[in-house]
Phi, psi and omega in degrees: 000146181279154175270104182243336184084007183239142182287336183276353178083023178271134180287139180255126178276151177292148183295147177270126181259120177257129180290126181280129176266142176272122176281146179297145180287137176293150179297152179296152181301135182288146178282147177295148179301141180297145179294140175291152179296146179294150178293145176293154179297149179296149180298147182278134178279152172291147174278167177300321180298317179294321179295319178295320179298319177298319179296318179295321176298318179298314179302310182299315181297327182264009174080028177249144168263120188239144174233128185302131175253314183201147173221133185208143177271120187233183174050066178062032179060036180243353185224129172270124173257120182240126181240138180233147161276135187213162168213158178296126185271065180281338175235118185264023180291166180248042179287197184295332183258030185288174189282000183286346179169175182250041180285203180302140174087000179291127178255145178283120178270150178293341180252029173285150178187203180231149172238125178240123183236147174234129180239142172298128186288347183257324183240356176078008181291136178289123181261325184205140176227127179227130177244138181232101181235000000 
């Protein structure tokens, strides 16, 4: 009888050893790209009221008595155009012809005219000043 180690007499073959290969490790999962930073909020535009206030300050500083005629957002909504009826404020009295309006008693001054101003709608910078007297 053969030495098989088996009671039935079947020969046992020695085990076949297959060399195990190491497969390359897959790369670690990539991290998602970092989110881009959110955009800053758009700059805030000046209101019409703020543009008129800037215009009145300009008039006062330059010696004009001004009464608002028109205010409009122009040039692709980037420029405030502010127009005033004005006169040289050489007399600051509050008589009948004062700068508060053209109601009864308004006299036409020889130095009456217009002031036209343009302000940047985002930062309030004076872009253009035109006086017509």
